[in-house]
DRENPA-3360 file (N, C-alpha, C; in nm, 2 decimals, always signed):
BEGIN
1 = MKWGSFGV = +22.25/-1.58/+9.66/+22.14/-1.53/+9.73/+22.03/-1.40/+9.69 ~ +21.94/-1.45/+9.71/+21.88/-1.28/+9.69/+21.83/-1.22/+9.81 ~ +21.82/-1.07/+9.83/+21.84/-1.02/+9.94/+21.64/-1.03/+9.99 ~ +21.54/-1.06/+9.89/+21.38/-1.09/+9.95/+21.34/-0.98/+10.03 ~ +21.24/-0.97/+10.06/+21.13/-0.88/+10.10/+21.10/-0.97/+10.29 ~ +21.14/-0.91/+10.38/+21.09/-0.99/+10.53/+21.13/-1.13/+10.59 ~ +21.18/-1.16/+10.40/+21.28/-1.29/+10.49/+21.41/-1.26/+10.58 ~ +21.44/-1.40/+10.63/+21.55/-1.39/+10.73/+21.67/-1.31/+10.67;
9 = VHIASLLL = +21.68/-1.34/+10.55/+21.79/-1.26/+10.51/+21.73/-1.10/+10.50 ~ +21.69/-1.05/+10.46/+21.66/-0.91/+10.51/+21.61/-0.86/+10.63 ~ +21.56/-0.93/+10.69/+21.57/-0.84/+10.85/+21.67/-0.89/+10.87 ~ +21.77/-0.98/+10.83/+21.94/-0.98/+10.89/+22.01/-0.87/+10.84 ~ +21.95/-0.84/+10.75/+22.05/-0.71/+10.68/+22.00/-0.58/+10.74 ~ +21.91/-0.58/+10.80/+21.84/-0.48/+10.89/+21.89/-0.48/+10.99 ~ +21.92/-0.56/+11.05/+22.04/-0.55/+11.14/+22.11/-0.52/+11.20 ~ +22.17/-0.57/+11.06/+22.34/-0.54/+11.01/+22.33/-0.44/+11.04;
17 = GALIVLGL = +22.24/-0.32/+10.95/+22.26/-0.20/+10.93/+22.28/-0.12/+11.07 ~ +22.19/-0.17/+11.17/+22.15/-0.12/+11.27/+22.29/-0.14/+11.38 ~ +22.38/-0.23/+11.32/+22.53/-0.28/+11.39/+22.60/-0.21/+11.29 ~ +22.62/-0.17/+11.21/+22.69/-0.07/+11.10/+22.68/+0.09/+11.22 ~ +22.57/+0.15/+11.21/+22.52/+0.25/+11.27/+22.63/+0.29/+11.44 ~ +22.60/+0.17/+11.50/+22.61/+0.19/+11.61/+22.79/+0.16/+11.64 ~ +22.81/+0.05/+11.53/+22.93/+0.04/+11.59/+23.02/+0.18/+11.51 ~ +22.99/+0.22/+11.48/+23.01/+0.40/+11.37/+23.05/+0.50/+11.52;
25 = YFGLRNAS = +22.91/+0.48/+11.60/+22.93/+0.53/+11.67/+23.03/+0.57/+11.83 ~ +23.03/+0.40/+11.81/+23.14/+0.32/+11.97/+23.22/+0.35/+11.97 ~ +23.27/+0.35/+11.79/+23.44/+0.39/+11.74/+23.50/+0.51/+11.75 ~ +23.36/+0.61/+11.76/+23.43/+0.74/+11.71/+23.35/+0.83/+11.81 ~ +23.31/+0.79/+11.86/+23.26/+0.88/+12.01/+23.39/+0.92/+12.09 ~ +23.50/+0.90/+12.14/+23.61/+0.95/+12.19/+23.71/+0.97/+12.14 ~ +23.69/+0.95/+11.98/+23.79/+1.05/+11.86/+23.74/+1.17/+11.84 ~ +23.82/+1.27/+11.82/+23.85/+1.42/+11.79/+23.80/+1.47/+11.69;
33 = KKVQTAVL = +23.72/+1.54/+11.70/+23.58/+1.61/+11.57/+23.68/+1.57/+11.47 ~ +23.80/+1.60/+11.43/+23.94/+1.56/+11.32/+23.85/+1.43/+11.25 ~ +23.86/+1.32/+11.36/+23.87/+1.23/+11.33/+23.71/+1.21/+11.30 ~ +23.64/+1.20/+11.35/+23.46/+1.20/+11.34/+23.47/+1.28/+11.18 ~ +23.52/+1.39/+11.17/+23.46/+1.43/+11.07/+23.53/+1.36/+10.91 ~ +23.65/+1.35/+10.93/+23.72/+1.26/+10.81/+23.66/+1.11/+10.81 ~ +23.62/+1.07/+10.88/+23.53/+0.93/+10.87/+23.43/+0.92/+10.85 ~ +23.34/+0.97/+10.87/+23.17/+1.03/+10.84/+23.22/+1.10/+10.71;
41 = GVLSFAGI = +23.32/+1.18/+10.66/+23.29/+1.27/+10.53/+23.32/+1.17/+10.40 ~ +23.42/+1.04/+10.45/+23.44/+0.93/+10.35/+23.32/+0.88/+10.30 ~ +23.26/+0.85/+10.44/+23.14/+0.75/+10.40/+23.04/+0.85/+10.34 ~ +23.06/+0.93/+10.42/+22.90/+1.04/+10.33/+22.88/+1.04/+10.16 ~ +23.00/+0.98/+10.08/+23.00/+1.01/+9.96/+22.95/+0.87/+9.90 ~ +22.93/+0.80/+9.94/+22.85/+0.68/+9.92/+22.78/+0.63/+9.85 ~ +22.66/+0.78/+9.91/+22.56/+0.80/+9.79/+22.53/+0.84/+9.69 ~ +22.66/+0.99/+9.68/+22.69/+1.01/+9.54/+22.76/+0.88/+9.50;
49 = GAIIYNLV = +22.83/+0.80/+9.50/+22.81/+0.67/+9.38/+22.74/+0.65/+9.40 ~ +22.64/+0.59/+9.46/+22.50/+0.52/+9.40/+22.43/+0.59/+9.28 ~ +22.45/+0.74/+9.31/+22.39/+0.80/+9.23/+22.45/+0.75/+9.05 ~ +22.61/+0.76/+9.07/+22.67/+0.73/+8.97/+22.66/+0.61/+8.91 ~ +22.68/+0.56/+8.98/+22.65/+0.40/+8.97/+22.50/+0.41/+8.93 ~ +22.40/+0.43/+8.94/+22.26/+0.45/+8.85/+22.26/+0.47/+8.75 ~ +22.27/+0.60/+8.73/+22.32/+0.67/+8.67/+22.42/+0.56/+8.47 ~ +22.53/+0.52/+8.53/+22.56/+0.44/+8.39/+22.49/+0.31/+8.39;
57 = AWGSPIEY = +22.52/+0.23/+8.52/+22.48/+0.11/+8.50/+22.36/+0.05/+8.39 ~ +22.22/+0.15/+8.41/+22.11/+0.09/+8.34/+22.07/+0.12/+8.25 ~ +22.17/+0.21/+8.19/+22.15/+0.24/+8.02/+22.03/+0.30/+7.99 ~ +21.91/+0.38/+8.12/+21.85/+0.48/+8.08/+21.86/+0.57/+8.22 ~ +21.96/+0.70/+8.20/+21.99/+0.82/+8.30/+21.85/+0.89/+8.29 ~ +21.74/+0.88/+8.25/+21.71/+0.97/+8.33/+21.58/+0.93/+8.35 ~ +21.56/+0.83/+8.37/+21.48/+0.75/+8.52/+21.57/+0.75/+8.62 ~ +21.73/+0.77/+8.64/+21.77/+0.79/+8.77/+21.85/+0.90/+8.79;
65 = LPLHLCSI = +21.81/+1.04/+8.75/+21.87/+1.12/+8.77/+21.85/+1.17/+8.93 ~ +21.86/+1.20/+8.97/+21.93/+1.23/+9.17/+21.80/+1.34/+9.19 ~ +21.69/+1.25/+9.18/+21.58/+1.38/+9.22/+21.48/+1.30/+9.35 ~ +21.49/+1.20/+9.39/+21.49/+1.13/+9.51/+21.50/+1.18/+9.62 ~ +21.41/+1.13/+9.70/+21.45/+1.22/+9.86/+21.61/+1.16/+9.88 ~ +21.61/+1.04/+9.85/+21.68/+1.01/+9.92/+21.84/+1.01/+9.82 ~ +21.81/+1.02/+9.72/+21.93/+1.10/+9.65/+21.97/+1.24/+9.69 ~ +21.90/+1.30/+9.69/+21.89/+1.47/+9.74/+22.00/+1.42/+9.85;
73 = NAILLPIV = +21.94/+1.40/+9.95/+22.01/+1.36/+10.09/+22.20/+1.30/+10.06 ~ +22.17/+1.23/+10.00/+22.33/+1.17/+9.93/+22.43/+1.29/+9.91 ~ +22.33/+1.40/+9.81/+22.42/+1.48/+9.75/+22.44/+1.57/+9.88 ~ +22.33/+1.59/+10.00/+22.39/+1.71/+10.09/+22.45/+1.65/+10.22 ~ +22.48/+1.55/+10.27/+22.55/+1.49/+10.32/+22.69/+1.52/+10.38 ~ +22.71/+1.50/+10.27/+22.89/+1.55/+10.25/+22.93/+1.66/+10.30 ~ +22.86/+1.74/+10.22/+22.87/+1.94/+10.26/+22.81/+1.94/+10.39 ~ +22.70/+1.88/+10.45/+22.65/+1.87/+10.59/+22.78/+1.83/+10.69;
81 = VFTKNKTV = +22.84/+1.72/+10.69/+22.93/+1.69/+10.70/+23.06/+1.74/+10.77 ~ +23.12/+1.86/+10.62/+23.20/+1.92/+10.66/+23.17/+2.04/+10.70 ~ +23.07/+2.08/+10.67/+22.98/+2.21/+10.65/+23.00/+2.28/+10.84 ~ +22.90/+2.15/+10.85/+22.82/+2.15/+10.99/+22.64/+2.24/+11.00 ~ +22.65/+2.27/+10.87/+22.55/+2.36/+10.85/+22.45/+2.29/+10.96 ~ +22.36/+2.37/+11.03/+22.26/+2.38/+11.09/+22.11/+2.34/+11.09 ~ +22.07/+2.45/+10.96/+21.99/+2.42/+10.93/+21.96/+2.28/+10.85 ~ +22.02/+2.20/+10.77/+21.98/+2.15/+10.69/+22.03/+2.04/+10.70;
89 = GNMLLVWC = +22.13/+2.01/+10.85/+22.18/+1.90/+10.94/+22.06/+1.86/+11.00 ~ +21.96/+1.95/+11.06/+21.80/+1.90/+11.14/+21.76/+1.89/+11.03 ~ +21.73/+1.94/+10.88/+21.64/+1.91/+10.78/+21.67/+1.74/+10.78 ~ +21.81/+1.71/+10.78/+21.87/+1.58/+10.77/+21.80/+1.45/+10.85 ~ +21.72/+1.53/+10.96/+21.70/+1.39/+11.08/+21.57/+1.40/+11.01 ~ +21.51/+1.43/+10.94/+21.35/+1.40/+10.89/+21.41/+1.27/+10.70 ~ +21.51/+1.33/+10.66/+21.51/+1.29/+10.56/+21.56/+1.17/+10.53 ~ +21.70/+1.12/+10.67/+21.67/+1.04/+10.69/+21.61/+0.89/+10.70;
97 = LGALAALI = +21.46/+0.93/+10.75/+21.39/+0.84/+10.76/+21.31/+0.77/+10.57 ~ +21.37/+0.88/+10.52/+21.32/+0.81/+10.36/+21.45/+0.72/+10.32 ~ +21.55/+0.72/+10.36/+21.68/+0.60/+10.35/+21.63/+0.44/+10.42 ~ +21.58/+0.51/+10.57/+21.53/+0.41/+10.64/+21.42/+0.29/+10.56 ~ +21.30/+0.41/+10.47/+21.18/+0.35/+10.49/+21.21/+0.24/+10.28 ~ +21.30/+0.31/+10.26/+21.39/+0.22/+10.12/+21.45/+0.10/+10.20 ~ +21.49/+0.09/+10.33/+21.58/-0.03/+10.34/+21.48/-0.10/+10.39 ~ +21.39/-0.07/+10.44/+21.27/-0.17/+10.50/+21.11/-0.25/+10.42;
105 = VNTAQADF = +21.10/-0.11/+10.32/+21.01/-0.17/+10.23/+21.08/-0.14/+10.12 ~ +21.15/-0.30/+10.03/+21.23/-0.29/+9.97/+21.18/-0.41/+9.87 ~ +21.05/-0.39/+9.80/+20.98/-0.48/+9.71/+21.03/-0.50/+9.57 ~ +21.08/-0.35/+9.55/+21.10/-0.35/+9.43/+21.28/-0.41/+9.43 ~ +21.32/-0.39/+9.56/+21.46/-0.48/+9.54/+21.47/-0.59/+9.57 ~ +21.36/-0.66/+9.63/+21.37/-0.80/+9.66/+21.44/-0.95/+9.57 ~ +21.46/-0.85/+9.50/+21.55/-0.96/+9.38/+21.68/-0.96/+9.36 ~ +21.72/-0.82/+9.43/+21.86/-0.84/+9.38/+21.96/-0.89/+9.49;
113 = ELNSWTFV = +22.07/-0.98/+9.41/+22.14/-1.07/+9.45/+22.23/-1.05/+9.54 ~ +22.27/-1.06/+9.67/+22.40/-1.00/+9.77/+22.51/-1.02/+9.71 ~ +22.52/-1.13/+9.65/+22.72/-1.02/+9.56/+22.73/-0.99/+9.46 ~ +22.61/-0.87/+9.41/+22.63/-0.79/+9.29/+22.67/-0.65/+9.36 ~ +22.70/-0.61/+9.22/+22.69/-0.40/+9.25/+22.60/-0.36/+9.31 ~ +22.49/-0.43/+9.27/+22.36/-0.33/+9.21/+22.31/-0.32/+9.42 ~ +22.29/-0.48/+9.42/+22.27/-0.48/+9.59/+22.41/-0.38/+9.67 ~ +22.50/-0.37/+9.61/+22.59/-0.31/+9.74/+22.58/-0.15/+9.68;
121 = FYYFPHVL = +22.54/-0.11/+9.55/+22.53/+0.02/+9.59/+22.37/+0.06/+9.59 ~ +22.30/-0.04/+9.68/+22.20/-0.02/+9.72/+22.15/+0.03/+9.88 ~ +22.24/-0.11/+9.94/+22.23/-0.15/+10.07/+22.31/-0.02/+10.15 ~ +22.43/-0.01/+10.10/+22.54/+0.03/+10.20/+22.49/+0.15/+10.18 ~ +22.52/+0.27/+10.09/+22.43/+0.43/+10.05/+22.31/+0.44/+10.15 ~ +22.24/+0.34/+10.17/+22.11/+0.38/+10.26/+22.14/+0.37/+10.40 ~ +22.23/+0.28/+10.41/+22.26/+0.22/+10.54/+22.33/+0.37/+10.61 ~ +22.40/+0.46/+10.55/+22.50/+0.54/+10.56/+22.39/+0.65/+10.57;
129 = EFGIPILL = +22.30/+0.73/+10.43/+22.20/+0.80/+10.45/+22.11/+0.82/+10.58 ~ +22.12/+0.71/+10.59/+22.00/+0.71/+10.73/+22.13/+0.72/+10.89 ~ +22.25/+0.65/+10.88/+22.29/+0.67/+11.00/+22.36/+0.81/+11.01 ~ +22.45/+0.80/+10.92/+22.53/+0.99/+10.93/+22.43/+1.10/+10.98 ~ +22.30/+1.16/+10.93/+22.27/+1.23/+11.03/+22.24/+1.21/+11.17 ~ +22.17/+1.10/+11.20/+22.18/+1.09/+11.30/+22.29/+1.09/+11.41 ~ +22.41/+1.01/+11.35/+22.53/+0.99/+11.42/+22.64/+1.15/+11.45 ~ +22.60/+1.25/+11.33/+22.56/+1.41/+11.36/+22.55/+1.45/+11.53;
137 = FALGMIEK = +22.44/+1.44/+11.56/+22.39/+1.49/+11.67/+22.43/+1.40/+11.79 ~ +22.42/+1.21/+11.76/+22.47/+1.18/+11.84/+22.62/+1.15/+11.91 ~ +22.69/+1.26/+11.81/+22.87/+1.24/+11.82/+22.88/+1.41/+11.91 ~ +22.79/+1.48/+11.87/+22.76/+1.65/+11.90/+22.85/+1.70/+11.79 ~ +22.84/+1.67/+11.70/+22.88/+1.72/+11.57/+22.80/+1.85/+11.51 ~ +22.68/+1.80/+11.53/+22.60/+1.97/+11.53/+22.45/+1.97/+11.63 ~ +22.43/+2.12/+11.69/+22.32/+2.14/+11.77/+22.23/+2.08/+11.67 ~ +22.10/+2.01/+11.80/+22.00/+1.99/+11.78/+21.89/+2.11/+11.83;
145 = HPKYILST = +21.81/+2.18/+11.75/+21.73/+2.27/+11.81/+21.62/+2.27/+11.71 ~ +21.46/+2.32/+11.80/+21.32/+2.25/+11.76/+21.28/+2.45/+11.68 ~ +21.40/+2.52/+11.68/+21.38/+2.62/+11.58/+21.38/+2.58/+11.44 ~ +21.45/+2.50/+11.41/+21.48/+2.42/+11.26/+21.38/+2.36/+11.20 ~ +21.24/+2.35/+11.28/+21.08/+2.25/+11.27/+21.06/+2.33/+11.16 ~ +21.00/+2.45/+11.14/+20.94/+2.51/+11.06/+21.05/+2.52/+10.91 ~ +21.18/+2.57/+10.95/+21.22/+2.57/+10.81/+21.25/+2.41/+10.78 ~ +21.23/+2.31/+10.81/+21.28/+2.15/+10.77/+21.15/+2.15/+10.66;
153 = LAITMLIY = +21.03/+2.17/+10.80/+20.87/+2.14/+10.67/+20.91/+2.27/+10.58 ~ +20.86/+2.37/+10.54/+20.92/+2.45/+10.44/+21.02/+2.40/+10.33 ~ +21.16/+2.37/+10.36/+21.24/+2.36/+10.25/+21.18/+2.23/+10.19 ~ +21.16/+2.12/+10.25/+21.11/+1.96/+10.24/+21.01/+1.98/+10.12 ~ +20.90/+2.06/+10.19/+20.79/+2.09/+10.08/+20.83/+2.11/+9.99 ~ +20.92/+2.26/+9.96/+20.94/+2.35/+9.83/+21.00/+2.28/+9.76 ~ +21.10/+2.17/+9.85/+21.19/+2.10/+9.71/+21.09/+1.96/+9.63 ~ +20.99/+1.95/+9.74/+20.87/+1.83/+9.67/+20.82/+1.88/+9.57;
161 = TGVHFCNL = +20.80/+2.00/+9.54/+20.74/+2.11/+9.46/+20.78/+2.14/+9.34 ~ +20.97/+2.19/+9.39/+21.00/+2.12/+9.28/+21.05/+2.05/+9.12 ~ +21.02/+1.96/+9.26/+21.05/+1.78/+9.21/+20.94/+1.74/+9.09 ~ +20.77/+1.77/+9.15/+20.69/+1.76/+9.11/+20.69/+1.85/+8.96 ~ +20.75/+1.94/+8.89/+20.69/+2.06/+8.84/+20.82/+2.00/+8.71 ~ +20.99/+1.91/+8.78/+21.02/+1.85/+8.70/+20.99/+1.73/+8.64 ~ +20.88/+1.65/+8.75/+20.87/+1.51/+8.69/+20.74/+1.56/+8.51 ~ +20.67/+1.65/+8.55/+20.57/+1.71/+8.46/+20.61/+1.76/+8.34;
169 = GLNAYLAA = +20.72/+1.82/+8.38/+20.77/+1.87/+8.21/+20.89/+1.80/+8.14 ~ +20.94/+1.66/+8.24/+21.03/+1.57/+8.17/+20.94/+1.45/+8.09 ~ +20.77/+1.42/+8.14/+20.76/+1.35/+8.12/+20.66/+1.37/+8.01 ~ +20.62/+1.51/+7.98/+20.60/+1.59/+7.83/+20.68/+1.59/+7.73 ~ +20.84/+1.67/+7.73/+20.94/+1.61/+7.69/+20.94/+1.45/+7.62 ~ +20.97/+1.37/+7.73/+20.97/+1.24/+7.68/+20.85/+1.16/+7.62 ~ +20.70/+1.23/+7.66/+20.61/+1.15/+7.56/+20.58/+1.21/+7.40 ~ +20.63/+1.37/+7.39/+20.63/+1.40/+7.27/+20.72/+1.36/+7.19;
177 = NNIRNPAG = +20.86/+1.33/+7.22/+21.02/+1.28/+7.16/+20.97/+1.09/+7.16 ~ +20.87/+1.06/+7.22/+20.87/+0.90/+7.25/+21.03/+0.83/+7.28 ~ +21.05/+0.92/+7.38/+21.20/+0.87/+7.42/+21.14/+0.73/+7.52 ~ +21.22/+0.59/+7.50/+21.22/+0.50/+7.54/+21.31/+0.40/+7.63 ~ +21.31/+0.37/+7.70/+21.41/+0.29/+7.76/+21.49/+0.13/+7.73 ~ +21.52/+0.11/+7.75/+21.64/-0.03/+7.70/+21.52/-0.14/+7.63 ~ +21.44/-0.16/+7.76/+21.29/-0.23/+7.71/+21.22/-0.23/+7.62 ~ +21.20/-0.09/+7.58/+21.14/-0.07/+7.49/+20.99/+0.03/+7.55;
185 = ELIQVNYM = +20.98/+0.05/+7.64/+20.87/+0.15/+7.73/+20.90/+0.26/+7.68 ~ +20.84/+0.34/+7.71/+20.80/+0.43/+7.70/+20.80/+0.56/+7.81 ~ +20.95/+0.60/+7.87/+20.95/+0.64/+7.98/+20.90/+0.76/+8.02 ~ +20.81/+0.79/+8.16/+20.74/+0.82/+8.21/+20.79/+0.85/+8.41 ~ +20.90/+0.95/+8.43/+20.92/+0.95/+8.59/+20.82/+0.98/+8.66 ~ +20.85/+0.95/+8.79/+20.79/+0.93/+8.88/+20.86/+0.98/+9.05 ~ +20.97/+1.12/+9.04/+21.07/+1.09/+9.17/+21.00/+1.21/+9.28 ~ +21.02/+1.13/+9.39/+20.97/+1.16/+9.51/+20.79/+1.08/+9.49;
193 = YSIVPANP = +20.78/+1.04/+9.42/+20.63/+0.99/+9.38/+20.58/+1.09/+9.37 ~ +20.53/+1.17/+9.33/+20.47/+1.29/+9.35/+20.32/+1.26/+9.26 ~ +20.31/+1.18/+9.20/+20.22/+1.14/+9.07/+20.17/+1.01/+9.09 ~ +20.28/+0.92/+9.12/+20.19/+0.77/+9.14/+20.23/+0.72/+9.27 ~ +20.19/+0.69/+9.39/+20.24/+0.64/+9.49/+20.31/+0.51/+9.51 ~ +20.43/+0.48/+9.55/+20.49/+0.41/+9.56/+20.44/+0.29/+9.69 ~ +20.37/+0.28/+9.77/+20.39/+0.18/+9.87/+20.24/+0.20/+9.94 ~ +20.13/+0.10/+10.05/+20.06/+0.08/+10.06/+20.02/+0.26/+10.13;
201 = LLVLFKQV = +20.12/+0.30/+10.23/+20.06/+0.43/+10.30/+20.05/+0.54/+10.20 ~ +20.14/+0.59/+10.01/+20.11/+0.63/+10.02/+19.98/+0.65/+9.90 ~ +19.95/+0.50/+9.85/+19.77/+0.48/+9.86/+19.69/+0.55/+9.91 ~ +19.74/+0.49/+10.04/+19.66/+0.50/+10.20/+19.61/+0.73/+10.11 ~ +19.72/+0.75/+10.15/+19.72/+0.88/+10.09/+19.62/+0.97/+10.00 ~ +19.61/+0.90/+9.89/+19.58/+0.93/+9.76/+19.47/+0.90/+9.80 ~ +19.40/+0.83/+9.82/+19.23/+0.77/+9.90/+19.21/+0.87/+9.94 ~ +19.25/+0.99/+10.02/+19.20/+1.08/+10.12/+19.19/+1.17/+10.01;
209 = IPYDYWYM = +19.33/+1.22/+9.96/+19.34/+1.34/+9.91/+19.40/+1.25/+9.71 ~ +19.24/+1.22/+9.64/+19.31/+1.13/+9.52/+19.37/+1.29/+9.40 ~ +19.42/+1.34/+9.44/+19.48/+1.46/+9.32/+19.62/+1.45/+9.32 ~ +19.67/+1.38/+9.23/+19.88/+1.42/+9.23/+19.89/+1.54/+9.30 ~ +20.05/+1.53/+9.35/+20.10/+1.62/+9.40/+20.03/+1.64/+9.52 ~ +19.92/+1.69/+9.56/+19.86/+1.68/+9.67/+19.83/+1.61/+9.79 ~ +19.84/+1.47/+9.72/+19.82/+1.36/+9.84/+19.92/+1.35/+9.93 ~ +20.01/+1.40/+9.88/+20.15/+1.41/+9.97/+20.19/+1.51/+10.08;
217 = YMIVPILA = +20.06/+1.59/+10.08/+20.10/+1.69/+10.19/+20.05/+1.60/+10.30 ~ +19.97/+1.50/+10.26/+19.90/+1.43/+10.38/+20.04/+1.42/+10.51 ~ +20.20/+1.37/+10.44/+20.28/+1.33/+10.53/+20.34/+1.51/+10.62 ~ +20.30/+1.58/+10.64/+20.35/+1.74/+10.64/+20.28/+1.75/+10.84 ~ +20.17/+1.64/+10.85/+20.12/+1.68/+11.03/+20.17/+1.53/+11.08 ~ +20.25/+1.45/+11.00/+20.29/+1.29/+11.06/+20.44/+1.34/+11.09 ~ +20.49/+1.41/+10.96/+20.65/+1.49/+11.02/+20.62/+1.56/+11.13 ~ +20.50/+1.66/+11.15/+20.58/+1.73/+11.25/+20.53/+1.66/+11.38;
225 = VYLSIVYL = +20.46/+1.63/+11.40/+20.46/+1.52/+11.50/+20.56/+1.42/+11.53 ~ +20.66/+1.40/+11.44/+20.78/+1.29/+11.47/+20.87/+1.38/+11.51 ~ +20.89/+1.52/+11.42/+20.96/+1.62/+11.46/+20.90/+1.71/+11.61 ~ +20.81/+1.71/+11.67/+20.80/+1.72/+11.84/+20.85/+1.64/+11.91 ~ +20.84/+1.48/+11.89/+20.91/+1.42/+11.95/+21.04/+1.40/+11.95 ~ +21.10/+1.41/+11.87/+21.26/+1.44/+11.85/+21.31/+1.54/+11.90 ~ +21.24/+1.64/+11.90/+21.29/+1.77/+11.95/+21.23/+1.82/+12.14 ~ +21.17/+1.73/+12.17/+21.08/+1.72/+12.25/+21.16/+1.76/+12.40;
233 = PQILRSKK = +21.33/+1.67/+12.42/+21.36/+1.70/+12.51/+21.47/+1.87/+12.53 ~ +21.47/+1.90/+12.40/+21.51/+2.04/+12.34/+21.42/+2.13/+12.42 ~ +21.28/+2.11/+12.37/+21.14/+2.17/+12.42/+21.12/+2.20/+12.59 ~ +21.12/+2.10/+12.60/+21.09/+2.09/+12.72/+21.26/+2.14/+12.86 ~ +21.30/+2.15/+12.82/+21.43/+2.21/+12.84/+21.43/+2.37/+12.79 ~ +21.38/+2.40/+12.76/+21.38/+2.55/+12.68/+21.25/+2.60/+12.76 ~ +21.15/+2.55/+12.83/+21.03/+2.58/+12.86/+21.07/+2.61/+13.02 ~ +21.14/+2.51/+13.02/+21.20/+2.53/+13.17/+21.30/+2.63/+13.23;
241 = KQKV = +21.33/+2.68/+13.10/+21.42/+2.77/+13.12/+21.39/+2.93/+13.17 ~ +21.28/+2.93/+13.06/+21.16/+3.04/+13.11/+21.09/+3.05/+13.23 ~ +21.10/+2.91/+13.28/+20.97/+2.95/+13.45/+21.13/+2.97/+13.49 ~ +21.25/+2.96/+13.47/+21.32/+2.96/+13.61/+21.36/+3.11/+13.66;
% end
């Protein structure tokens, strides 16, 4: 059976993902911090397993380097779980949306068979990359604070910029050396979609700002609004204390 896109199976998988995250919350909310850390810590390595799988399974590792947002999220997640780093933890409240988007907008993965390793190493890591950052705050393992809004936006765009230059350098090298994938196609990478938009929203961004790299800055005000909503209770609480 294929996963499909916005069919019954796909929608059921999204509901299952939500149930997995809720199940982890209710299963861990009364557990000790050590147990919470141990469980989420083990689960947080799922994304790294997916990175290794993709590097090996497709016979074209340069096309599957861990330079997409979800892959970088996967690398940072175990570190955050075990260190409780507040700066990175708060940043992952934004980055986890990338994992959610990858599950919802799954057009390129719609042909995945549910009983395949390809599906397993795509679906479950993305569910956990979305859910674990939220659970870290829901379980009180990391403090949520609006002072991290600016660092979240700055670090995110700095990493995006670094990845864009990786794209340019890799593509120049690949073209100069005529390096091709197993299908015989010239390899050109597009990590973090800094060159070619990958979904209708990003296509709209590039219609507004028709330049590689720069068009993605359309996401900054959207993220700023999202973060303002996420931190609204803390912002209101802080203002209330200032008035007292």
